[in-house]
PQR file with spaces between the fields and no chain letter, atoms N, CA, C, O and H, PARSE charges and radii, in Angstrom:
ATOM       1  N    VAL     1     -19.462 -120.851   55.745 -0.4000 1.5000
ATOM       2  CA   VAL     1     -20.404 -121.814   56.269 -0.0000 2.0000
ATOM       3  C    VAL     1     -20.979 -122.652   55.129  0.5500 1.7000
ATOM       4  O    VAL     1     -21.110 -123.870   55.252 -0.5500 1.4000
ATOM       5  N    ALA     2     -21.318 -121.999   54.027 -0.4000 1.5000
ATOM       6  CA   ALA     2     -21.860 -122.743   52.884 -0.0000 2.0000
ATOM       7  C    ALA     2     -20.853 -123.793   52.421  0.5500 1.7000
ATOM       8  O    ALA     2     -21.228 -124.934   52.151 -0.5500 1.4000
ATOM       9  H    ALA     2     -21.212 -121.010   53.928  0.4000 1.0000
ATOM      10  N    LYS     3     -19.591 -123.420   52.329 -0.4000 1.5000
ATOM      11  CA   LYS     3     -18.549 -124.353   51.888 -0.0000 2.0000
ATOM      12  C    LYS     3     -18.376 -125.484   52.898  0.5500 1.7000
ATOM      13  O    LYS     3     -18.260 -126.646   52.508 -0.5500 1.4000
ATOM      14  H    LYS     3     -19.286 -122.493   52.548  0.4000 1.0000
ATOM      15  N    ASP     4     -18.357 -125.157   54.195 -0.4000 1.5000
ATOM      16  CA   ASP     4     -18.189 -126.171   55.236 -0.0000 2.0000
ATOM      17  C    ASP     4     -19.341 -127.173   55.250  0.5500 1.7000
ATOM      18  O    ASP     4     -19.147 -128.341   55.585 -0.5500 1.4000
ATOM      19  H    ASP     4     -18.451 -124.213   54.511  0.4000 1.0000
ATOM      20  N    LEU     5     -20.540 -126.717   54.886 -0.4000 1.5000
ATOM      21  CA   LEU     5     -21.701 -127.607   54.839 -0.0000 2.0000
ATOM      22  C    LEU     5     -21.881 -128.278   53.484  0.5500 1.7000
ATOM      23  O    LEU     5     -22.818 -129.050   53.282 -0.5500 1.4000
ATOM      24  H    LEU     5     -20.698 -125.768   54.614  0.4000 1.0000
ATOM      25  N    ALA     6     -20.969 -127.975   52.552 -0.4000 1.5000
ATOM      26  CA   ALA     6     -21.016 -128.518   51.195 -0.0000 2.0000
ATOM      27  C    ALA     6     -22.332 -128.180   50.499  0.5500 1.7000
ATOM      28  O    ALA     6     -22.928 -129.024   49.829 -0.5500 1.4000
ATOM      29  H    ALA     6     -20.208 -127.348   52.716  0.4000 1.0000
ATOM      30  N    LEU     7     -22.778 -126.927   50.668 -0.4000 1.5000
ATOM      31  CA   LEU     7     -23.992 -126.446   50.012 -0.0000 2.0000
ATOM      32  C    LEU     7     -23.625 -125.355   49.025  0.5500 1.7000
ATOM      33  O    LEU     7     -22.869 -124.442   49.359 -0.5500 1.4000
ATOM      34  H    LEU     7     -22.294 -126.242   51.211  0.4000 1.0000
ATOM      35  N    ASP     8     -24.152 -125.442   47.815 -0.4000 1.5000
ATOM      36  CA   ASP     8     -23.962 -124.325   46.892 -0.0000 2.0000
ATOM      37  C    ASP     8     -24.923 -123.209   47.320  0.5500 1.7000
ATOM      38  O    ASP     8     -25.843 -123.449   48.102 -0.5500 1.4000
ATOM      39  H    ASP     8     -24.766 -126.183   47.544  0.4000 1.0000
ATOM      40  N    LEU     9     -24.713 -122.006   46.815 -0.4000 1.5000
ATOM      41  CA   LEU     9     -25.493 -120.859   47.290 -0.0000 2.0000
ATOM      42  C    LEU     9     -26.993 -120.997   47.092  0.5500 1.7000
ATOM      43  O    LEU     9     -27.742 -120.625   47.995 -0.5500 1.4000
ATOM      44  H    LEU     9     -23.966 -121.811   46.180  0.4000 1.0000
ATOM      45  N    PRO    10     -27.485 -121.516   45.949 -0.5600 1.5000
ATOM      46  CA   PRO    10     -28.942 -121.692   45.852  0.2800 2.0000
ATOM      47  C    PRO    10     -29.487 -122.640   46.927  0.5500 1.7000
ATOM      48  O    PRO    10     -30.535 -122.368   47.513 -0.5500 1.4000
ATOM      49  N    ALA    11     -28.793 -123.738   47.186 -0.4000 1.5000
ATOM      50  CA   ALA    11     -29.227 -124.678   48.220 -0.0000 2.0000
ATOM      51  C    ALA    11     -29.119 -124.050   49.601  0.5500 1.7000
ATOM      52  O    ALA    11     -29.940 -124.316   50.479 -0.5500 1.4000
ATOM      53  H    ALA    11     -27.942 -123.959   46.710  0.4000 1.0000
ATOM      54  N    PHE    12     -28.111 -123.223   49.787 -0.4000 1.5000
ATOM      55  CA   PHE    12     -27.904 -122.522   51.052 -0.0000 2.0000
ATOM      56  C    PHE    12     -29.122 -121.655   51.375  0.5500 1.7000
ATOM      57  O    PHE    12     -29.587 -121.633   52.515 -0.5500 1.4000
ATOM      58  H    PHE    12     -27.444 -123.007   49.074  0.4000 1.0000
ATOM      59  N    HIS    13     -29.631 -120.948   50.381 -0.4000 1.5000
ATOM      60  CA   HIS    13     -30.803 -120.097   50.579 -0.0000 2.0000
ATOM      61  C    HIS    13     -32.076 -120.925   50.712  0.5500 1.7000
ATOM      62  O    HIS    13     -32.932 -120.609   51.539 -0.5500 1.4000
ATOM      63  H    HIS    13     -29.253 -120.966   49.455  0.4000 1.0000
ATOM      64  N    ASP    14     -32.212 -121.975   49.915 -0.4000 1.5000
ATOM      65  CA   ASP    14     -33.419 -122.798   49.928 -0.0000 2.0000
ATOM      66  C    ASP    14     -33.594 -123.560   51.244  0.5500 1.7000
ATOM      67  O    ASP    14     -34.719 -123.854   51.650 -0.5500 1.4000
ATOM      68  H    ASP    14     -31.517 -122.232   49.244  0.4000 1.0000
ATOM      69  N    ARG    15     -32.485 -123.875   51.905 -0.4000 1.5000
ATOM      70  CA   ARG    15     -32.530 -124.643   53.147 -0.0000 2.0000
ATOM      71  C    ARG    15     -32.877 -123.788   54.363  0.5500 1.7000
ATOM      72  O    ARG    15     -33.049 -124.330   55.454 -0.5500 1.4000
ATOM      73  H    ARG    15     -31.572 -123.636   51.575  0.4000 1.0000
ATOM      74  N    GLY    16     -32.981 -122.486   54.208 -0.4000 1.5000
ATOM      75  CA   GLY    16     -33.300 -121.620   55.344 -0.0000 2.0000
ATOM      76  C    GLY    16     -32.209 -121.616   56.393  0.5500 1.7000
ATOM      77  O    GLY    16     -32.498 -121.652   57.589 -0.5500 1.4000
ATOM      78  H    GLY    16     -32.841 -122.046   53.322  0.4000 1.0000
ATOM      79  N    VAL    17     -30.959 -121.574   55.963 -0.4000 1.5000
ATOM      80  CA   VAL    17     -29.830 -121.564   56.895 -0.0000 2.0000
ATOM      81  C    VAL    17     -29.859 -120.260   57.683  0.5500 1.7000
ATOM      82  O    VAL    17     -30.006 -119.178   57.114 -0.5500 1.4000
ATOM      83  H    VAL    17     -30.724 -121.544   54.991  0.4000 1.0000
ATOM      84  N    ARG    18     -29.714 -120.383   59.018 -0.4000 1.5000
ATOM      85  CA   ARG    18     -29.704 -119.188   59.864 -0.0000 2.0000
ATOM      86  C    ARG    18     -28.848 -119.426   61.100  0.5500 1.7000
ATOM      87  O    ARG    18     -28.522 -120.564   61.436 -0.5500 1.4000
ATOM      88  H    ARG    18     -29.594 -121.261   59.480  0.4000 1.0000
ATOM      89  N    LEU    19     -28.491 -118.341   61.766 -0.4000 1.5000
ATOM      90  CA   LEU    19     -27.692 -118.392   62.984 -0.0000 2.0000
ATOM      91  C    LEU    19     -28.554 -118.081   64.190  0.5500 1.7000
ATOM      92  O    LEU    19     -29.465 -117.256   64.126 -0.5500 1.4000
ATOM      93  H    LEU    19     -28.755 -117.416   61.493  0.4000 1.0000
ATOM      94  N    VAL    20     -28.252 -118.753   65.288 -0.4000 1.5000
ATOM      95  CA   VAL    20     -28.920 -118.478   66.554 -0.0000 2.0000
ATOM      96  C    VAL    20     -27.826 -118.302   67.598  0.5500 1.7000
ATOM      97  O    VAL    20     -26.936 -119.142   67.726 -0.5500 1.4000
ATOM      98  H    VAL    20     -27.512 -119.423   65.340  0.4000 1.0000
ATOM      99  N    SER    21     -27.901 -117.199   68.347 -0.4000 1.5000
ATOM     100  CA   SER    21     -26.914 -116.907   69.386 -0.0000 2.0000
ATOM     101  C    SER    21     -27.582 -116.850   70.747  0.5500 1.7000
ATOM     102  O    SER    21     -28.786 -116.620   70.861 -0.5500 1.4000
ATOM     103  H    SER    21     -28.625 -116.516   68.243  0.4000 1.0000
ATOM     104  N    GLU    22     -26.769 -117.064   71.782 -0.4000 1.5000
ATOM     105  CA   GLU    22     -27.268 -116.887   73.139 -0.0000 2.0000
ATOM     106  C    GLU    22     -27.409 -115.392   73.408  0.5500 1.7000
ATOM     107  O    GLU    22     -26.642 -114.593   72.872 -0.5500 1.4000
ATOM     108  H    GLU    22     -25.791 -117.251   71.689  0.4000 1.0000
ATOM     109  N    GLY    23     -28.355 -115.018   74.211 -0.4000 1.5000
ATOM     110  CA   GLY    23     -28.515 -113.621   74.575 -0.0000 2.0000
ATOM     111  C    GLY    23     -29.263 -112.821   73.528  0.5500 1.7000
ATOM     112  O    GLY    23     -29.709 -113.354   72.511 -0.5500 1.4000
ATOM     113  H    GLY    23     -28.978 -115.667   74.647  0.4000 1.0000
ATOM     114  N    ARG    24     -29.391 -111.535   73.797 -0.4000 1.5000
ATOM     115  CA   ARG    24     -30.166 -110.660   72.921 -0.0000 2.0000
ATOM     116  C    ARG    24     -29.381 -110.169   71.713  0.5500 1.7000
ATOM     117  O    ARG    24     -29.950 -109.971   70.640 -0.5500 1.4000
ATOM     118  H    ARG    24     -29.029 -111.103   74.623  0.4000 1.0000
ATOM     119  N    THR    25     -28.095 -109.975   71.880 -0.4000 1.5000
ATOM     120  CA   THR    25     -27.290 -109.392   70.809 -0.0000 2.0000
ATOM     121  C    THR    25     -26.811 -110.467   69.848  0.5500 1.7000
ATOM     122  O    THR    25     -26.254 -111.482   70.265 -0.5500 1.4000
ATOM     123  H    THR    25     -27.633 -110.136   72.752  0.4000 1.0000
ATOM     124  N    GLN    26     -27.029 -110.243   68.578 -0.4000 1.5000
ATOM     125  CA   GLN    26     -26.541 -111.147   67.535 -0.0000 2.0000
ATOM     126  C    GLN    26     -25.207 -110.597   67.036  0.5500 1.7000
ATOM     127  O    GLN    26     -25.177 -109.622   66.287 -0.5500 1.4000
ATOM     128  H    GLN    26     -27.482 -109.418   68.239  0.4000 1.0000
ATOM     129  N    TYR    27     -24.111 -111.218   67.448 -0.4000 1.5000
ATOM     130  CA   TYR    27     -22.780 -110.737   67.065 -0.0000 2.0000
ATOM     131  C    TYR    27     -22.339 -111.239   65.699  0.5500 1.7000
ATOM     132  O    TYR    27     -21.407 -110.692   65.108 -0.5500 1.4000
ATOM     133  H    TYR    27     -24.135 -112.011   68.058  0.4000 1.0000
ATOM     134  N    PHE    28     -22.998 -112.272   65.193 -0.4000 1.5000
ATOM     135  CA   PHE    28     -22.609 -112.855   63.910 -0.0000 2.0000
ATOM     136  C    PHE    28     -23.802 -112.905   62.969  0.5500 1.7000
ATOM     137  O    PHE    28     -24.955 -112.947   63.400 -0.5500 1.4000
ATOM     138  H    PHE    28     -23.755 -112.716   65.672  0.4000 1.0000
ATOM     139  N    SER    29     -23.503 -112.901   61.676 -0.4000 1.5000
ATOM     140  CA   SER    29     -24.552 -113.069   60.672 -0.0000 2.0000
ATOM     141  C    SER    29     -23.958 -113.827   59.491  0.5500 1.7000
ATOM     142  O    SER    29     -22.745 -114.013   59.395 -0.5500 1.4000
ATOM     143  H    SER    29     -22.566 -112.867   61.326  0.4000 1.0000
ATOM     144  N    LEU    30     -24.836 -114.257   58.602 -0.4000 1.5000
ATOM     145  CA   LEU    30     -24.418 -114.948   57.388 -0.0000 2.0000
ATOM     146  C    LEU    30     -24.605 -114.015   56.202  0.5500 1.7000
ATOM     147  O    LEU    30     -25.679 -113.440   56.020 -0.5500 1.4000
ATOM     148  H    LEU    30     -25.822 -114.106   58.680  0.4000 1.0000
ATOM     149  N    GLN    31     -23.566 -113.865   55.400 -0.4000 1.5000
ATOM     150  CA   GLN    31     -23.684 -113.057   54.186 -0.0000 2.0000
ATOM     151  C    GLN    31     -24.440 -113.862   53.148  0.5500 1.7000
ATOM     152  O    GLN    31     -24.034 -114.964   52.779 -0.5500 1.4000
ATOM     153  H    GLN    31     -22.694 -114.331   55.548  0.4000 1.0000
ATOM     154  N    GLY    32     -25.540 -113.302   52.685 -0.4000 1.5000
ATOM     155  CA   GLY    32     -26.402 -114.027   51.754 -0.0000 2.0000
ATOM     156  C    GLY    32     -25.760 -114.323   50.417  0.5500 1.7000
ATOM     157  O    GLY    32     -26.023 -115.375   49.833 -0.5500 1.4000
ATOM     158  H    GLY    32     -25.870 -112.408   52.985  0.4000 1.0000
ATOM     159  N    LYS    33     -24.921 -113.423   49.911 -0.4000 1.5000
ATOM     160  CA   LYS    33     -24.328 -113.603   48.580 -0.0000 2.0000
ATOM     161  C    LYS    33     -23.176 -114.598   48.570  0.5500 1.7000
ATOM     162  O    LYS    33     -22.906 -115.223   47.545 -0.5500 1.4000
ATOM     163  H    LYS    33     -24.708 -112.569   50.385  0.4000 1.0000
ATOM     164  N    THR    34     -22.486 -114.751   49.719 -0.4000 1.5000
ATOM     165  CA   THR    34     -21.302 -115.604   49.750 -0.0000 2.0000
ATOM     166  C    THR    34     -21.426 -116.815   50.669  0.5500 1.7000
ATOM     167  O    THR    34     -20.717 -117.806   50.491 -0.5500 1.4000
ATOM     168  H    THR    34     -22.706 -114.243   50.551  0.4000 1.0000
ATOM     169  N    GLY    35     -22.327 -116.739   51.653 -0.4000 1.5000
ATOM     170  CA   GLY    35     -22.430 -117.813   52.635 -0.0000 2.0000
ATOM     171  C    GLY    35     -21.370 -117.729   53.715  0.5500 1.7000
ATOM     172  O    GLY    35     -21.172 -118.684   54.465 -0.5500 1.4000
ATOM     173  H    GLY    35     -22.903 -115.934   51.798  0.4000 1.0000
ATOM     174  N    HIS    36     -20.682 -116.588   53.803 -0.4000 1.5000
ATOM     175  CA   HIS    36     -19.636 -116.402   54.810 -0.0000 2.0000
ATOM     176  C    HIS    36     -20.230 -116.003   56.153  0.5500 1.7000
ATOM     177  O    HIS    36     -21.255 -115.326   56.220 -0.5500 1.4000
ATOM     178  H    HIS    36     -20.844 -115.812   53.194  0.4000 1.0000
ATOM     179  N    LEU    37     -19.564 -116.438   57.225 -0.4000 1.5000
ATOM     180  CA   LEU    37     -19.894 -116.021   58.578 -0.0000 2.0000
ATOM     181  C    LEU    37     -19.139 -114.725   58.844  0.5500 1.7000
ATOM     182  O    LEU    37     -17.919 -114.677   58.691 -0.5500 1.4000
ATOM     183  H    LEU    37     -18.730 -116.988   57.171  0.4000 1.0000
ATOM     184  N    VAL    38     -19.853 -113.673   59.241 -0.4000 1.5000
ATOM     185  CA   VAL    38     -19.226 -112.368   59.488 -0.0000 2.0000
ATOM     186  C    VAL    38     -19.709 -111.815   60.821  0.5500 1.7000
ATOM     187  O    VAL    38     -20.737 -112.241   61.348 -0.5500 1.4000
ATOM     188  H    VAL    38     -20.844 -113.711   59.366  0.4000 1.0000
ATOM     189  N    THR    39     -18.958 -110.863   61.359 -0.4000 1.5000
ATOM     190  CA   THR    39     -19.409 -110.181   62.565 -0.0000 2.0000
ATOM     191  C    THR    39     -20.481 -109.180   62.174  0.5500 1.7000
ATOM     192  O    THR    39     -20.313 -108.415   61.224 -0.5500 1.4000
ATOM     193  H    THR    39     -18.123 -110.516   60.931  0.4000 1.0000
ATOM     194  N    ALA    40     -21.574 -109.189   62.903 -0.4000 1.5000
ATOM     195  CA   ALA    40     -22.698 -108.312   62.605 -0.0000 2.0000
ATOM     196  C    ALA    40     -22.633 -107.033   63.419  0.5500 1.7000
ATOM     197  O    ALA    40     -23.292 -106.044   63.100 -0.5500 1.4000
ATOM     198  H    ALA    40     -21.710 -109.811   63.675  0.4000 1.0000
ATOM     199  N    GLU    41     -21.828 -107.063   64.478 -0.4000 1.5000
ATOM     200  CA   GLU    41     -21.734 -105.932   65.382 -0.0000 2.0000
ATOM     201  C    GLU    41     -20.342 -105.926   66.002  0.5500 1.7000
ATOM     202  O    GLU    41     -19.676 -106.959   66.065 -0.5500 1.4000
ATOM     203  H    GLU    41     -21.292 -107.866   64.738  0.4000 1.0000
ATOM     204  N    ARG    42     -19.918 -104.772   66.453 -0.4000 1.5000
ATOM     205  CA   ARG    42     -18.619 -104.655   67.116 -0.0000 2.0000
ATOM     206  C    ARG    42     -18.618 -105.532   68.365  0.5500 1.7000
ATOM     207  O    ARG    42     -19.583 -105.532   69.130 -0.5500 1.4000
ATOM     208  H    ARG    42     -20.460 -103.933   66.402  0.4000 1.0000
ATOM     209  N    ILE    43     -17.532 -106.279   68.570 -0.4000 1.5000
ATOM     210  CA   ILE    43     -17.405 -107.164   69.720 -0.0000 2.0000
ATOM     211  C    ILE    43     -16.376 -106.562   70.668  0.5500 1.7000
ATOM     212  O    ILE    43     -15.201 -106.440   70.324 -0.5500 1.4000
ATOM     213  H    ILE    43     -16.749 -106.278   67.949  0.4000 1.0000
ATOM     214  N    ASP    44     -16.824 -106.186   71.865 -0.4000 1.5000
ATOM     215  CA   ASP    44     -15.970 -105.567   72.878 -0.0000 2.0000
ATOM     216  C    ASP    44     -15.666 -106.601   73.958  0.5500 1.7000
ATOM     217  O    ASP    44     -16.508 -106.880   74.811 -0.5500 1.4000
ATOM     218  H    ASP    44     -17.779 -106.285   72.144  0.4000 1.0000
ATOM     219  N    ARG    45     -14.466 -107.164   73.919 -0.4000 1.5000
ATOM     220  CA   ARG    45     -14.092 -108.217   74.850 -0.0000 2.0000
ATOM     221  C    ARG    45     -14.169 -107.756   76.301  0.5500 1.7000
ATOM     222  O    ARG    45     -14.637 -108.505   77.158 -0.5500 1.4000
ATOM     223  H    ARG    45     -13.782 -106.937   73.226  0.4000 1.0000
ATOM     224  N    GLU    46     -13.719 -106.541   76.591 -0.4000 1.5000
ATOM     225  CA   GLU    46     -13.735 -106.046   77.959 -0.0000 2.0000
ATOM     226  C    GLU    46     -15.162 -105.930   78.509  0.5500 1.7000
ATOM     227  O    GLU    46     -15.392 -106.142   79.699 -0.5500 1.4000
ATOM     228  H    GLU    46     -13.339 -105.933   75.894  0.4000 1.0000
ATOM     229  N    GLN    47     -16.091 -105.601   77.655 -0.4000 1.5000
ATOM     230  CA   GLN    47     -17.480 -105.485   78.082 -0.0000 2.0000
ATOM     231  C    GLN    47     -18.108 -106.866   78.297  0.5500 1.7000
ATOM     232  O    GLN    47     -18.870 -107.061   79.243 -0.5500 1.4000
ATOM     233  H    GLN    47     -15.903 -105.429   76.688  0.4000 1.0000
ATOM     234  N    LEU    48     -17.793 -107.810   77.431 -0.4000 1.5000
ATOM     235  CA   LEU    48     -18.414 -109.140   77.493 -0.0000 2.0000
ATOM     236  C    LEU    48     -17.800 -110.057   78.546  0.5500 1.7000
ATOM     237  O    LEU    48     -18.514 -110.797   79.223 -0.5500 1.4000
ATOM     238  H    LEU    48     -17.174 -107.652   76.662  0.4000 1.0000
ATOM     239  N    CYS    49     -16.489 -110.007   78.682 -0.4000 1.5000
ATOM     240  CA   CYS    49     -15.783 -111.003   79.506 -0.0000 2.0000
ATOM     241  C    CYS    49     -14.791 -110.330   80.452  0.5500 1.7000
ATOM     242  O    CYS    49     -13.631 -110.737   80.516 -0.5500 1.4000
ATOM     243  H    CYS    49     -15.909 -109.406   78.132  0.4000 1.0000
ATOM     244  N    ARG    50     -15.210 -109.351   81.157 -0.4000 1.5000
ATOM     245  CA   ARG    50     -14.331 -108.511   81.972 -0.0000 2.0000
ATOM     246  C    ARG    50     -13.208 -109.254   82.675  0.5500 1.7000
ATOM     247  O    ARG    50     -12.038 -108.982   82.406 -0.5500 1.4000
ATOM     248  H    ARG    50     -16.152 -109.021   81.105  0.4000 1.0000
ATOM     249  N    LEU    51     -13.522 -110.171   83.554 -0.4000 1.5000
ATOM     250  CA   LEU    51     -12.506 -110.825   84.369 -0.0000 2.0000
ATOM     251  C    LEU    51     -12.266 -112.282   83.985  0.5500 1.7000
ATOM     252  O    LEU    51     -11.594 -113.017   84.708 -0.5500 1.4000
ATOM     253  H    LEU    51     -14.473 -110.392   83.772  0.4000 1.0000
ATOM     254  N    VAL    52     -12.803 -112.685   82.877 -0.4000 1.5000
ATOM     255  CA   VAL    52     -12.653 -114.067   82.432 -0.0000 2.0000
ATOM     256  C    VAL    52     -11.477 -114.154   81.473  0.5500 1.7000
ATOM     257  O    VAL    52     -11.371 -113.365   80.534 -0.5500 1.4000
ATOM     258  H    VAL    52     -13.350 -112.088   82.290  0.4000 1.0000
ATOM     259  N    GLU    53     -10.596 -115.115   81.713 -0.4000 1.5000
ATOM     260  CA   GLU    53      -9.407 -115.251   80.868 -0.0000 2.0000
ATOM     261  C    GLU    53      -9.754 -115.685   79.452  0.5500 1.7000
ATOM     262  O    GLU    53      -9.218 -115.144   78.485 -0.5500 1.4000
ATOM     263  H    GLU    53     -10.682 -115.756   82.475  0.4000 1.0000
ATOM     264  N    GLN    54     -10.651 -116.661   79.328 -0.4000 1.5000
ATOM     265  CA   GLN    54     -11.039 -117.167   78.006 -0.0000 2.0000
ATOM     266  C    GLN    54     -12.438 -116.653   77.668  0.5500 1.7000
ATOM     267  O    GLN    54     -13.404 -116.959   78.366 -0.5500 1.4000
ATOM     268  H    GLN    54     -11.087 -117.101   80.113  0.4000 1.0000
ATOM     269  N    CYS    55     -12.538 -115.887   76.616 -0.4000 1.5000
ATOM     270  CA   CYS    55     -13.816 -115.287   76.209 -0.0000 2.0000
ATOM     271  C    CYS    55     -14.359 -116.074   75.014  0.5500 1.7000
ATOM     272  O    CYS    55     -13.696 -116.174   73.981 -0.5500 1.4000
ATOM     273  H    CYS    55     -11.753 -115.638   76.048  0.4000 1.0000
ATOM     274  N    VAL    56     -15.567 -116.632   75.156 -0.4000 1.5000
ATOM     275  CA   VAL    56     -16.163 -117.461   74.114 -0.0000 2.0000
ATOM     276  C    VAL    56     -17.567 -116.955   73.800  0.5500 1.7000
ATOM     277  O    VAL    56     -18.376 -116.744   74.703 -0.5500 1.4000
ATOM     278  H    VAL    56     -16.106 -116.550   75.995  0.4000 1.0000
ATOM     279  N    LEU    57     -17.846 -116.767   72.526 -0.4000 1.5000
ATOM     280  CA   LEU    57     -19.193 -116.440   72.068 -0.0000 2.0000
ATOM     281  C    LEU    57     -19.695 -117.636   71.276  0.5500 1.7000
ATOM     282  O    LEU    57     -19.051 -118.065   70.318 -0.5500 1.4000
ATOM     283  H    LEU    57     -17.189 -116.939   71.792  0.4000 1.0000
ATOM     284  N    ARG    58     -20.820 -118.164   71.664 -0.4000 1.5000
ATOM     285  CA   ARG    58     -21.364 -119.344   70.999 -0.0000 2.0000
ATOM     286  C    ARG    58     -22.526 -118.961   70.099  0.5500 1.7000
ATOM     287  O    ARG    58     -23.318 -118.072   70.414 -0.5500 1.4000
ATOM     288  H    ARG    58     -21.343 -117.816   72.442  0.4000 1.0000
ATOM     289  N    CYS    59     -22.607 -119.651   68.975 -0.4000 1.5000
ATOM     290  CA   CYS    59     -23.767 -119.523   68.105 -0.0000 2.0000
ATOM     291  C    CYS    59     -23.978 -120.863   67.419  0.5500 1.7000
ATOM     292  O    CYS    59     -23.051 -121.664   67.296 -0.5500 1.4000
ATOM     293  H    CYS    59     -21.964 -120.373   68.718  0.4000 1.0000
ATOM     294  N    GLU    60     -25.188 -121.095   66.980 -0.4000 1.5000
ATOM     295  CA   GLU    60     -25.535 -122.330   66.293 -0.0000 2.0000
ATOM     296  C    GLU    60     -25.983 -122.010   64.879  0.5500 1.7000
ATOM     297  O    GLU    60     -26.639 -120.997   64.636 -0.5500 1.4000
ATOM     298  H    GLU    60     -25.941 -120.444   67.080  0.4000 1.0000
ATOM     299  N    VAL    61     -25.622 -122.884   63.949 -0.4000 1.5000
ATOM     300  CA   VAL    61     -26.083 -122.779   62.577 -0.0000 2.0000
ATOM     301  C    VAL    61     -27.229 -123.769   62.429  0.5500 1.7000
ATOM     302  O    VAL    61     -27.059 -124.966   62.659 -0.5500 1.4000
ATOM     303  H    VAL    61     -25.089 -123.707   64.146  0.4000 1.0000
ATOM     304  N    ILE    62     -28.391 -123.264   62.046 -0.4000 1.5000
ATOM     305  CA   ILE    62     -29.579 -124.081   61.845 -0.0000 2.0000
ATOM     306  C    ILE    62     -29.803 -124.257   60.350  0.5500 1.7000
ATOM     307  O    ILE    62     -29.858 -123.284   59.598 -0.5500 1.4000
ATOM     308  H    ILE    62     -28.528 -122.291   61.859  0.4000 1.0000
ATOM     309  N    VAL    63     -29.931 -125.520   59.926 -0.4000 1.5000
ATOM     310  CA   VAL    63     -30.205 -125.841   58.518 -0.0000 2.0000
ATOM     311  C    VAL    63     -31.479 -126.664   58.482  0.5500 1.7000
ATOM     312  O    VAL    63     -31.551 -127.733   59.089 -0.5500 1.4000
ATOM     313  H    VAL    63     -29.886 -126.311   60.537  0.4000 1.0000
ATOM     314  N    GLU    64     -32.476 -126.172   57.776 -0.4000 1.5000
ATOM     315  CA   GLU    64     -33.741 -126.891   57.674 -0.0000 2.0000
ATOM     316  C    GLU    64     -33.613 -128.033   56.676  0.5500 1.7000
ATOM     317  O    GLU    64     -32.883 -127.926   55.691 -0.5500 1.4000
ATOM     318  H    GLU    64     -32.417 -125.304   57.283  0.4000 1.0000
ATOM     319  N    GLY    65     -34.316 -129.115   56.932 -0.4000 1.5000
ATOM     320  CA   GLY    65     -34.282 -130.281   56.045 -0.0000 2.0000
ATOM     321  C    GLY    65     -33.138 -131.210   56.405  0.5500 1.7000
ATOM     322  O    GLY    65     -32.315 -130.893   57.264 -0.5500 1.4000
ATOM     323  H    GLY    65     -34.909 -129.202   57.733  0.4000 1.0000
ATOM     324  N    GLU    66     -33.091 -132.340   55.756 -0.4000 1.5000
ATOM     325  CA   GLU    66     -32.066 -133.346   56.027 -0.0000 2.0000
ATOM     326  C    GLU    66     -30.760 -133.002   55.329  0.5500 1.7000
ATOM     327  O    GLU    66     -30.749 -132.440   54.234 -0.5500 1.4000
ATOM     328  H    GLU    66     -33.759 -132.598   55.058  0.4000 1.0000
ATOM     329  N    MET    67     -29.668 -133.351   55.983 -0.4000 1.5000
ATOM     330  CA   MET    67     -28.336 -133.124   55.416 -0.0000 2.0000
ATOM     331  C    MET    67     -27.819 -134.434   54.854  0.5500 1.7000
ATOM     332  O    MET    67     -26.710 -134.483   54.323 -0.5500 1.4000
ATOM     333  H    MET    67     -29.677 -133.808   56.872  0.4000 1.0000
């Protein structure tokens, strides 16, 4: 995420970059040392999308300040 936003790691931390997901469970997180997007919890497709052919988990990356 840091690379995609063209932010070096100090700027990444200073900008208050964070993830917001729908629902209560946060399936993704940002690694502070690398700026990588990682899974924060096990994702069980059968539990989340039982009868749906296409399973999509949405999250938003919030960056404070102007880009």
